[in-house]
C-alpha positions in Angstrom: -19.3 -132.9 -57.1 -20.0 -129.7 -59.0 -19.4 -126.4 -57.1 -22.3 -124.1 -56.7 -22.3 -120.3 -56.7 -23.9 -117.8 -54.4 -27.6 -117.8 -54.2 -29.6 -114.6 -55.0 -30.4 -114.2 -51.3 -26.7 -114.4 -50.4 -25.8 -111.8 -53.0 -28.5 -109.5 -51.8 -27.4 -109.8 -48.2 -23.8 -109.1 -49.3 -24.9 -106.1 -51.2 -26.9 -104.7 -48.2 -24.0 -105.3 -45.9 -21.6 -103.6 -48.4 -23.9 -100.6 -48.7 -24.2 -100.3 -44.9 -20.4 -100.4 -44.6 -20.0 -97.8 -47.3 -22.6 -95.6 -45.6 -20.8 -95.8 -42.3 -17.5 -95.0 -44.0 -19.0 -92.0 -45.8 -20.6 -90.7 -42.6 -17.3 -91.1 -40.7 -15.4 -89.3 -43.4 -17.9 -86.5 -43.5 -17.7 -86.2 -39.7 -13.9 -86.1 -39.8 -14.0 -83.5 -42.6 -16.4 -81.3 -40.7 -14.3 -81.6 -37.5 -11.2 -80.7 -39.5 -12.8 -77.7 -41.0 -14.0 -76.5 -37.6 -10.5 -77.0 -36.1 -8.9 -75.1 -39.0 -11.3 -72.2 -38.8 -11.0 -71.9 -35.0 -7.2 -72.0 -35.3 -7.3 -69.3 -38.0 -9.6 -67.1 -35.8 -7.3 -67.5 -32.8 -4.2 -66.7 -34.9 -5.7 -63.6 -36.6 -7.2 -62.5 -33.4 -3.8 -62.5 -31.6 -2.3 -60.6 -34.5 -5.0 -58.0 -34.3 -4.7 -57.6 -30.5 -0.9 -57.3 -30.7 -1.1 -54.8 -33.5 -3.6 -52.4 -31.8 -1.9 -52.7 -28.5 1.6 -51.9 -30.0 0.3 -49.0 -32.0 -1.8 -47.5 -29.1 0.5 -47.9 -26.2 2.6 -44.8 -26.9 -0.4 -42.6 -27.8 0.1 -39.1 -26.3 3.9 -39.3 -26.5 5.5 -36.3 -28.1 9.2 -36.5 -27.1 8.7 -34.6 -23.9 6.6 -31.6 -25.1 2.9 -31.3 -24.7 0.1 -31.8 -27.3 -0.6 -28.0 -27.0 3.1 -27.4 -28.0 2.7 -29.8 -30.9 -0.4 -27.8 -32.1 1.8 -24.8 -32.4 4.7 -26.6 -34.0 6.3 -25.2 -37.2 5.4 -27.1 -40.3 7.1 -26.4 -43.6 5.9 -29.7 -45.2 3.0 -29.8 -47.7 0.3 -32.3 -46.5 -0.5 -35.3 -48.6 -3.2 -35.0 -51.3 -5.6 -36.3 -50.3 -4.9 -36.2 -46.6 -6.9 -38.2 -44.1 -8.7 -35.4 -42.2 -12.1 -34.9 -40.7 -14.1 -31.8 -41.6 -14.2 -29.3 -38.8 -11.4 -30.9 -36.8 -7.7 -30.5 -37.2 -7.0 -34.2 -37.6 -4.8 -34.1 -40.7 -1.2 -35.3 -41.0 0.3 -32.1 -39.6 -1.1 -29.4 -37.3 -2.8 -26.4 -38.9 -1.9 -22.9 -37.7 -4.3 -21.6 -35.1 -6.1 -24.9 -34.6 -6.2 -27.5 -31.8 -4.4 -30.6 -33.2 -6.4 -33.8 -32.6 -3.9 -36.6 -32.1 -6.6 -39.3 -31.6 -9.9 -39.5 -33.4 -12.5 -42.2 -34.2 -15.9 -42.4 -35.9 -18.5 -44.9 -36.9 -18.2 -45.8 -40.6 -20.9 -44.4 -42.7 -21.8 -44.5 -46.5 -19.8 -42.3 -48.7 -16.3 -40.8 -48.4 -14.9 -40.7 -44.8 -12.0 -38.7 -43.4 -11.5 -37.4 -47.0 -9.4 -40.6 -47.8 -11.7 -43.6 -47.2 -14.5 -45.0 -49.4 -16.7 -48.1 -49.5 -16.1 -49.1 -45.8 -17.6 -52.1 -44.1 -20.9 -50.7 -42.7 -21.3 -50.2 -38.9 -17.6 -50.7 -38.1 -15.4 -48.0 -36.7 -12.4 -45.9 -37.9 -9.5 -45.1 -35.7 -7.0 -42.4 -36.5 -3.9 -41.7 -34.4 -0.8 -39.7 -34.5 2.2 -39.9 -32.2 6.0 -39.6 -31.9 7.7 -43.0 -31.7 9.8 -43.6 -28.6 13.3 -44.1 -30.0 15.0 -40.7 -30.7 17.5 -40.5 -33.5 20.4 -38.1 -34.4 20.8 -35.9 -37.5 22.9 -38.6 -39.2 20.2 -41.3 -38.6 17.3 -39.6 -40.3 15.8 -41.8 -43.0 14.6 -40.5 -46.4 11.2 -42.2 -46.2 10.1 -40.8 -42.8 8.9 -37.6 -41.2 10.1 -36.5 -37.8 9.3 -34.3 -34.8 12.0 -32.1 -33.4 10.7 -31.2 -29.9 11.6 -27.9 -28.5 10.2 -26.0 -25.5 10.2 -22.8 -27.5 8.7 -24.2 -30.7 8.7 -27.8 -31.9 9.1 -28.5 -35.6 8.1 -31.2 -38.1 10.9 -32.1 -40.4 12.3 -34.6 -42.9 15.8 -35.6 -43.9 16.1 -32.7 -46.3 14.9 -30.0 -44.0 17.3 -27.0 -43.6 18.7 -25.8 -40.4 18.9 -29.1 -38.5 21.4 -28.8 -35.6 23.9 -31.7 -35.5 23.4 -32.1 -31.7 19.5 -32.2 -31.9 17.4 -35.3 -31.4 14.4 -36.3 -33.6 11.5 -38.6 -33.0 10.0 -40.6 -35.9 6.5 -39.4 -36.5 3.5 -41.6 -37.3 0.0 -40.9 -38.7 -2.1 -44.0 -38.9 -5.7 -44.8 -39.8 -7.3 -48.2 -39.2 -10.5 -49.3 -40.8 -12.3 -52.3 -42.3 -13.1 -52.9 -45.9 -14.6 -55.9 -47.7 -12.2 -57.3 -50.3 -12.3 -60.3 -52.6 -9.8 -63.0 -51.4 -9.7 -66.3 -53.2 -13.2 -65.8 -54.7 -14.7 -64.9 -51.4 -15.7 -61.5 -50.1 -13.7 -61.1 -46.9 -13.7 -58.2 -44.3 -10.1 -57.0 -44.0 -8.4 -54.8 -41.5 -6.8 -52.0 -43.5 -4.3 -49.4 -42.6 -3.4 -46.0 -44.1 -0.1 -44.4 -43.0 1.8 -41.3 -43.7 5.0 -41.9 -45.7 7.5 -39.9 -47.7 7.7 -40.8 -51.3 10.9 -41.1 -53.4 10.4 -37.6 -54.7 10.2 -36.3 -51.1 6.5 -35.5 -51.0 4.1 -36.6 -48.2 1.6 -39.3 -49.3 -0.8 -41.7 -47.7 0.0 -45.4 -48.3 -2.6 -48.2 -48.0 -1.9 -51.6 -46.6 -4.1 -54.8 -46.2 -3.2 -56.0 -42.7 -5.3 -58.9 -41.4 -8.1 -60.9 -43.2 -11.3 -61.7 -41.4 -11.6 -58.7 -39.0 -15.3 -57.9 -39.3 -15.9 -55.2 -36.7 -13.9 -52.8 -34.5 -15.4 -50.9 -31.6 -13.6 -48.4 -29.3 -14.4 -46.8 -26.0 -12.4 -44.0 -24.5 -11.5 -43.2 -20.9 -11.9 -39.6 -20.0 -10.1 -37.8 -17.1 -12.4 -34.8 -16.4 -10.5 -33.2 -13.5 -7.0 -33.7 -15.0 -5.6 -35.8 -12.1 -4.5 -38.6 -14.4 -7.3 -40.9 -13.3 -10.1 -42.3 -15.4 -13.5 -40.8 -14.6 -15.8 -42.4 -17.2 -15.8 -44.2 -20.5 -17.4 -43.1 -23.7 -18.0 -45.2 -26.9 -17.0 -43.7 -30.2 -20.5 -42.6 -31.2 -20.8 -40.4 -28.0 -17.4 -38.6 -28.3 -17.7 -35.0 -29.2 -15.3 -32.7 -31.1 -14.4 -31.1 -27.7 -13.4 -34.6 -26.4 -11.1 -35.2 -29.4 -9.6 -31.7 -28.9 -9.0 -32.6 -25.2 -11.2 -29.6 -24.1 -13.6 -31.7 -22.0 -11.0 -33.6 -20.1 -8.1 -35.7 -21.3 -8.3 -39.0 -23.1 -6.2 -41.3 -20.9 -7.2 -44.8 -22.1 -8.8 -46.8 -24.8 -10.7 -50.1 -24.7 -11.0 -51.9 -28.0 -13.1 -54.8 -29.2 -12.3 -56.9 -32.3 -14.8 -59.2 -33.9 -13.2 -61.8 -36.3 -15.0 -63.9 -38.9 -13.8 -67.0 -40.7 -12.8 -66.2 -44.2 -14.8 -69.1 -45.8 -18.3 -70.3 -44.8 -19.0 -73.7 -43.3 -22.3 -75.0 -44.9 -22.9 -77.3 -41.8 -22.7 -74.4 -39.3 -25.3 -71.7 -38.6 -24.3 -68.7 -36.5 -27.1 -67.3 -34.4 -25.0 -65.8 -31.7 -25.0 -62.3 -30.3 -21.6 -60.6 -29.6 -21.6 -57.9 -27.0 -18.7 -55.5 -27.8 -19.0 -53.0 -24.9 -21.7 -50.6 -25.7 -22.1 -52.1 -29.2 -23.8 -55.3 -30.1 -23.5 -57.5 -33.2 -26.0 -60.2 -34.0 -24.9 -62.8 -36.4 -27.3 -62.9 -39.4 -27.9 -66.7 -39.3 -25.0 -67.2 -41.7 -22.4 -69.9 -42.0 -19.4 -68.1 -40.6 -17.7 -68.8 -37.3 -16.7 -65.7 -35.3 -14.5 -64.8 -32.3 -14.6 -61.7 -30.2 -11.6 -60.3 -28.4 -11.0 -57.2 -26.3 -8.0 -55.3 -25.0 -7.3 -52.0 -23.3 -4.4 -49.5 -23.1 -3.7 -46.8 -20.6 -1.8 -43.8 -22.0 1.1 -43.6 -19.5 3.1 -41.3 -21.8 0.4 -38.8 -22.5 1.4 -35.1 -22.1 -1.2 -32.4 -22.8 
């Protein structure tokens, strides 16, 4: 008996079943791919968010520390070091790397980013974010023999403090010196792997190989899209918080500690995924204290985090 092949109907049924099976397989694969992309982006946001929180907390927690002398004493400190060129300084406020003679030194300053050159050292910032500038002595004192060539230091003294470096003359062998920091945090859009990504940037005061002061620039964390700060003001100088002010409402007198003391800071960080997800549309609103960010119906996932620091070491 001769064998017979498949009929046309049987072949059509087999093809339809095969197409259905292939369609289910493609759908499952696409679903798994989307789920994997979502998991990867959320994990990246969580990781970068924790890095940003730790960074700001660590840098802010010793704000106001000057090795036992007051900020007013630091304003009158002796400075025989030429400032970097260009320095990060705000017009009308003594917020540069070192105190200016006869001025009130601002050790903490923030402003909302605007078009054009900012702080004399920043350009092309991410719009509507905020800039944070801080200066402080670091908590671990060193001896004369432990001074490093790439740092500047504060030598606190009740008569007159002094900013020095390793090559400064007249340093007593039994004196103690505190490493000195001047930092500026801001956000700038940069191209990363063919994508424009908001990046948390940092400028910092360093000493070059030739001994001159200069401002170095570092890319710190990818995907930080917004920063917002609110400052706790102690109006009656009893060490207790009386009210909070967002950056935009802070005046020059606040930065100069002439309308109360700044005793705390609350910070908000908005992170964005570094690559878009075409299957996701972000229509959320993120309330960052007094500031609000509305996602522009784009394809980026976001995560908002907040933290606060009370300046226990502040002396004024």
